Each structure stands twice: as C-alpha cells, then as structure tokens.
KEMARTI-269995 format. One record per residue (C-alpha): residue number from 1; residue in three letters; x, y negated, z. Coordinates in nm, 2 decimals. Each point is the difference from the previous one (the first is absolute). Layout:
- resi | resn | xx | yy | zz
- NUM | Ala | X | Y | Z
...
END
This chain:
- resi | resn | xx | yy | zz
- 1 | Unk | 11.24 | -7.66 | 7.86
- 2 | Unk | -0.19 | -0.34 | 0.03
- 3 | Unk | -0.32 | 0.01 | 0.21
- 4 | Unk | -0.32 | -0.01 | -0.20
- 5 | Unk | -0.16 | -0.34 | -0.05
- 6 | Unk | -0.33 | 0.02 | 0.18
- 7 | Unk | -0.19 | -0.27 | 0.18
- 8 | Unk | 0.00 | -0.02 | 0.38
- 9 | Unk | -0.27 | -0.22 | 0.17
- 10 | Unk | 0.03 | -0.17 | 0.36
- 11 | Unk | -0.35 | -0.14 | 0.09
- 12 | Unk | 0.02 | -0.24 | 0.29
- 13 | Unk | -0.29 | -0.15 | 0.17
- 14 | Unk | 0.08 | -0.36 | 0.10
- 15 | Unk | -0.19 | -0.29 | 0.14
- 16 | Unk | -0.33 | -0.05 | 0.16
- 17 | Unk | -0.19 | 0.02 | -0.33
- 18 | Unk | 0.10 | 0.37 | -0.03
- 19 | Unk | 0.22 | -0.05 | -0.32
- 20 | Unk | 0.19 | 0.26 | -0.16
- 21 | Unk | 0.36 | -0.09 | -0.12
- 22 | Unk | 0.18 | 0.24 | -0.22
- 23 | Unk | 0.37 | 0.09 | -0.05
- 24 | Unk | 0.04 | 0.19 | -0.33
- 25 | Unk | 0.31 | 0.16 | -0.07
- 26 | Unk | 0.17 | 0.25 | -0.25
- 27 | Unk | 0.14 | 0.31 | 0.15
- 28 | Unk | 0.26 | 0.02 | -0.26
- 29 | Unk | 0.17 | -0.33 | 0.14
- 30 | Unk | -0.04 | -0.26 | 0.25
- 31 | Unk | -0.20 | -0.26 | -0.19
- 32 | Unk | -0.33 | -0.12 | 0.16
- 33 | Unk | -0.26 | -0.25 | -0.04
- 34 | Unk | -0.26 | -0.13 | 0.27
- 35 | Unk | -0.36 | -0.05 | -0.10
- 36 | Unk | -0.20 | -0.29 | 0.16
- 37 | Unk | 0.23 | -0.10 | 0.30
- 38 | Unk | -0.16 | -0.15 | 0.29
- 39 | Unk | -0.04 | -0.06 | 0.37
- 40 | Unk | 0.32 | 0.18 | 0.12
- 41 | Unk | 0.31 | -0.04 | -0.22
- 42 | Unk | 0.22 | 0.13 | 0.27
- 43 | Unk | -0.17 | 0.33 | -0.01
- 44 | Unk | 0.01 | 0.00 | -0.38
- 45 | Unk | 0.39 | -0.05 | 0.04
- 46 | Unk | 0.02 | 0.27 | 0.25
- 47 | Unk | -0.16 | 0.26 | -0.21
- 48 | Unk | 0.23 | -0.11 | -0.30
- 49 | Unk | 0.31 | 0.06 | 0.22
- 50 | Unk | -0.15 | 0.34 | 0.14
- 51 | Unk | -0.06 | 0.12 | -0.37
- 52 | Unk | 0.35 | -0.13 | -0.10
- 53 | Unk | -0.19 | -0.17 | -0.26
- 54 | Unk | 0.13 | -0.32 | -0.21
- 55 | Unk | -0.29 | -0.24 | -0.07
- 56 | Unk | -0.01 | -0.08 | -0.37
- 57 | Unk | -0.31 | -0.21 | -0.01
- 58 | Unk | -0.34 | -0.09 | 0.17
- 59 | Unk | -0.33 | 0.09 | -0.19
- 60 | Unk | -0.32 | -0.18 | 0.07
- 61 | Unk | -0.34 | 0.15 | -0.08
- 62 | Unk | -0.17 | -0.35 | 0.03
- 63 | Unk | 0.09 | -0.33 | 0.17
- 64 | Unk | -0.22 | 0.00 | 0.31
- 65 | Unk | 0.19 | -0.12 | 0.31
- 66 | Unk | -0.08 | 0.33 | 0.19
- 67 | Unk | 0.21 | 0.18 | -0.27
- 68 | Unk | 0.29 | -0.27 | -0.04
- 69 | Unk | 0.08 | -0.17 | 0.31
- 70 | Unk | 0.31 | 0.20 | 0.05
- 71 | Unk | 0.13 | -0.07 | -0.37
- 72 | Unk | 0.23 | -0.30 | 0.07
- 73 | Unk | 0.18 | 0.15 | 0.30
- 74 | Unk | 0.05 | 0.33 | -0.16
- 75 | Unk | 0.08 | -0.11 | -0.34
- 76 | Unk | 0.26 | -0.24 | 0.13
- 77 | Unk | 0.15 | 0.26 | 0.25
- 78 | Unk | 0.06 | 0.25 | -0.28
- 79 | Unk | 0.06 | -0.26 | -0.28
- 80 | Unk | -0.26 | 0.17 | -0.23
- 81 | Unk | -0.23 | -0.12 | -0.27
- 82 | Unk | -0.40 | 0.00 | 0.07
- 83 | Unk | -0.22 | 0.16 | -0.26
- 84 | Unk | -0.35 | -0.14 | -0.01
- 85 | Unk | -0.29 | 0.00 | -0.25
- 86 | Unk | 0.00 | -0.27 | -0.26
- 87 | Unk | -0.35 | -0.10 | 0.11
- 88 | Unk | 0.10 | -0.08 | 0.35
- 89 | Unk | -0.12 | -0.37 | 0.07
- 90 | Unk | 0.29 | -0.24 | 0.06
- 91 | Unk | -0.18 | -0.11 | 0.35
- 92 | Unk | 0.06 | 0.36 | 0.12
- 93 | Unk | 0.35 | -0.06 | 0.13
- 94 | Unk | 0.19 | -0.03 | -0.34
- 95 | Unk | 0.14 | -0.34 | 0.09
- 96 | Unk | 0.11 | 0.13 | 0.34
- 97 | Unk | 0.19 | 0.27 | -0.16
- 98 | Unk | 0.15 | -0.23 | -0.26
- 99 | Unk | 0.12 | -0.25 | 0.27
- 100 | Unk | 0.16 | 0.29 | 0.17
- 101 | Unk | 0.19 | 0.08 | -0.31
- 102 | Unk | -0.15 | 0.33 | -0.04
- 103 | Unk | -0.01 | 0.14 | -0.36
- 104 | Unk | -0.36 | 0.07 | -0.12
- 105 | Unk | -0.06 | 0.24 | -0.28
- 106 | Unk | -0.36 | 0.03 | -0.15
- 107 | Unk | -0.16 | 0.31 | -0.14
- 108 | Unk | -0.30 | 0.09 | -0.21
- 109 | Unk | -0.24 | 0.29 | -0.04
- 110 | Unk | 0.19 | 0.28 | -0.14
- 111 | Unk | 0.34 | -0.11 | 0.08
- 112 | Unk | 0.25 | 0.25 | 0.16
- 113 | Unk | 0.19 | -0.07 | 0.32
- 114 | Unk | 0.29 | 0.24 | 0.13
- 115 | Unk | 0.12 | 0.13 | 0.31
- 116 | Unk | 0.34 | 0.16 | -0.06
- 117 | Unk | -0.07 | 0.25 | -0.27
- 118 | Unk | -0.38 | -0.01 | 0.05
- 119 | Unk | -0.24 | -0.18 | -0.21
- 120 | Unk | -0.34 | -0.15 | 0.12
- 121 | Unk | -0.27 | -0.14 | -0.23
- 122 | Unk | -0.17 | -0.31 | 0.10
- 123 | Unk | -0.39 | 0.02 | -0.01
- 124 | Unk | -0.20 | -0.32 | 0.01
- 125 | Unk | -0.29 | 0.03 | 0.24
- 126 | Unk | -0.17 | -0.34 | 0.06
- 127 | Unk | -0.30 | -0.03 | 0.22
- 128 | Unk | 0.10 | -0.06 | 0.36
- 129 | Unk | 0.23 | -0.26 | -0.16
- 130 | Unk | 0.07 | -0.10 | -0.36
- 131 | Unk | 0.36 | 0.11 | 0.04
- 132 | Unk | -0.08 | 0.35 | 0.15
- 133 | Unk | 0.23 | 0.27 | -0.14
- 134 | Unk | 0.10 | 0.36 | 0.06
- 135 | Unk | 0.32 | 0.20 | -0.03
- 136 | Unk | -0.01 | 0.35 | -0.16
- 137 | Unk | 0.28 | 0.27 | 0.01
- 138 | Unk | -0.11 | 0.33 | -0.13
- 139 | Unk | -0.27 | 0.09 | 0.23
- 140 | Unk | 0.09 | -0.29 | 0.28
- 141 | Unk | -0.24 | -0.31 | -0.01
- 142 | Unk | 0.06 | -0.29 | 0.22
- 143 | Unk | -0.32 | -0.20 | -0.01
- 144 | Unk | 0.04 | -0.30 | 0.22
- 145 | Unk | -0.34 | -0.13 | 0.08
- 146 | Unk | -0.15 | 0.13 | -0.29
- 147 | Unk | -0.10 | 0.36 | 0.12
- 148 | Unk | -0.01 | 0.10 | 0.37
- 149 | Unk | -0.07 | 0.35 | 0.15
- 150 | Unk | -0.38 | 0.01 | -0.03
- 151 | Unk | -0.01 | -0.37 | -0.07
- 152 | Unk | 0.13 | -0.27 | -0.25
- 153 | Unk | 0.10 | -0.37 | 0.04
- 154 | Unk | -0.25 | -0.26 | 0.10
- 155 | Unk | -0.14 | -0.22 | -0.27
- 156 | Unk | -0.16 | -0.30 | 0.17
- 157 | Unk | 0.33 | -0.21 | -0.01
- 158 | Unk | 0.01 | -0.32 | -0.21
- 159 | Unk | 0.20 | 0.17 | -0.26
- 160 | Unk | -0.15 | 0.34 | 0.01
- 161 | Unk | -0.21 | 0.16 | -0.27
- 162 | Unk | -0.22 | 0.29 | 0.06
- 163 | Unk | -0.04 | 0.09 | -0.34
- 164 | Unk | 0.36 | 0.01 | -0.08
- 165 | Unk | 0.04 | 0.22 | 0.32
- 166 | Unk | -0.26 | 0.25 | -0.15
- 167 | Unk | 0.21 | -0.01 | -0.31
- 168 | Unk | 0.34 | 0.06 | 0.17
- 169 | Unk | -0.15 | 0.29 | 0.20
- 170 | Unk | -0.21 | 0.19 | -0.25
- 171 | Unk | 0.19 | -0.08 | -0.33
- 172 | Unk | 0.36 | -0.01 | 0.12
- 173 | Unk | 0.03 | 0.19 | 0.30
- 174 | Unk | -0.26 | 0.28 | -0.03
- 175 | Unk | 0.12 | 0.14 | -0.34
- 176 | Unk | 0.34 | 0.10 | 0.17
- 177 | Unk | 0.05 | 0.37 | 0.09
- 178 | Unk | -0.20 | 0.11 | 0.32
- 179 | Unk | 0.34 | 0.10 | 0.15
- 180 | Unk | 0.11 | -0.35 | -0.01
- 181 | Unk | 0.09 | -0.12 | 0.38
- 182 | Unk | -0.14 | -0.31 | 0.12
- 183 | Unk | 0.22 | -0.22 | 0.22
- 184 | Unk | -0.21 | -0.30 | 0.12
- 185 | Unk | 0.10 | -0.34 | 0.12
- 186 | Unk | -0.18 | 0.04 | 0.34
- 187 | Unk | -0.09 | 0.27 | 0.23
- 188 | Unk | -0.37 | -0.04 | 0.00
- 189 | Unk | -0.09 | 0.39 | -0.06
- 190 | Unk | -0.02 | 0.31 | 0.15
- 191 | Unk | 0.34 | 0.11 | -0.17
- 192 | Unk | 0.30 | -0.19 | -0.09
- 193 | Unk | 0.04 | 0.16 | -0.32
- 194 | Unk | -0.24 | 0.20 | -0.22
- 195 | Unk | -0.03 | 0.13 | -0.36
- 196 | Unk | -0.21 | -0.18 | -0.24
- 197 | Unk | -0.22 | 0.30 | -0.05
- 198 | Unk | -0.11 | 0.01 | 0.36
- 199 | Unk | -0.06 | -0.38 | -0.02
- 200 | Unk | -0.22 | 0.07 | -0.29
- 201 | Unk | -0.22 | 0.21 | 0.23
- 202 | Unk | 0.02 | -0.21 | 0.34
- 203 | Unk | 0.05 | -0.37 | -0.10
- 204 | Unk | -0.34 | -0.16 | -0.07
- 205 | Unk | 0.17 | -0.25 | -0.24
- 206 | Unk | 0.13 | 0.26 | -0.23
- 207 | Unk | -0.32 | 0.20 | -0.02
- 208 | Unk | -0.23 | -0.29 | -0.06
- 209 | Unk | -0.24 | 0.11 | -0.29
- 210 | Unk | 0.00 | -0.34 | -0.16
- 211 | Unk | 0.16 | -0.34 | 0.01
- 212 | Unk | -0.32 | -0.14 | 0.17
- 213 | Unk | 0.02 | 0.26 | 0.28
- 214 | Unk | 0.38 | -0.07 | 0.03
- 215 | Unk | -0.05 | -0.38 | 0.02
- 216 | Unk | -0.29 | 0.04 | 0.26
- 217 | Unk | 0.22 | 0.21 | 0.22
- 218 | Unk | 0.30 | -0.22 | -0.02
- 219 | Unk | -0.19 | -0.32 | 0.07
- 220 | Unk | -0.27 | 0.14 | 0.21
END
C-alpha cells in the first residue's frame, strides 16, 4: 500500500535577516520544492539529502534579494526551473537567472503549482512588493513578506503600496478559515508558525478597525 500523500514542511532559519526558507515535500513520494532560497544553499542541499528529497523546482513569493540570493546556485546545482510571479520586475535578478540558463516559469493569481501529488494555489498579495504572492495547500499558507506573526511586510519601499497591502491582508487572507497555518518569510514574531485565528486576535494589522487605522499603523 502506498503511503498517504500529505505535506511535510521543513522550516529553515537562514541568514542575518532571520529569513525562513521552506522545504516542502509529498510524504507519498520524494518530490520536493524549496520556497525562497537564500543565504546558505549548502544547508538547503543538506536538508534535501537528509529528507531523501528530489528537488522539482524553486518557488518565489517575491523577488527581493533576501529571498532570492540562493536561486542561481540552487537551481543550477539541481537543474530545476524557477517559478516566480509574473509581476516580478526584470531588474530583480531575472537577467542574471536567464544568463545562468535557468528556466523561468511565471505564475499568476489563482494558478496551481504542484509538489508530487499535492496542489498549491497561488494567492496574489501585493503591498510589500507588487509581485507579493502566497502559496496555499489546504490549511497551510506560506506568506513570504506579506504576513508575519504579529506583523506584516513593510510598505515604505519605492514599489510598496500600503493600500494594496490592506486589501491583501483583509480581503484575500483574512477570509480563509481560522485553522489556516501561517508560515511567514521571516522570524520576526513570538512564534514561528501560528493559526490565522490567533493572528486575527493578536496581529495589530489584521485587527485594524478601518483602512485608515491600518495605514496609520503601518506607516507610523
């Protein structure tokens, strides 16, 4: 009898900016992907070997360097494609990856990505950056720099949009079930993973009473 197809998650804290890099795999096989590889590709490769995981692809939640500076080394080492949001600007390393002969596959809001027999849905969540995206499998949500534990991504960068962030948090993420598990892109909170239900109670950016209050909190 084949083992059940369920998701396993290896959360790796790497680099001097407290980044979380994720290894996602299917328990029913050895296929895996890495989300937002950065800082220490050697450790990522060690974890792939430890879990006997065959890397299928790299997925990016957005194009900022602290989530992508391991892309070239990892994709070349494993010979895998890189999936990235269609809205990731060209100046955010696309040219480097093409020059390295890495296959780039773009995705949009609502697209489905797969790991083994498991399917993830892409949620476009701009705000911190125009290409911000989350990956949802059942009650597992990988939020990149959109939503942190008790926080959210900064919105004072040149391409940030605080009103878009409000929409992403309040209209895209908050309607999800309360048992949704939030896996953030940085270790900036008191926990490394939390439920959306708990975050609705403790995260000031989710319990803002109005868009104006949210903007004041985020930009204050």
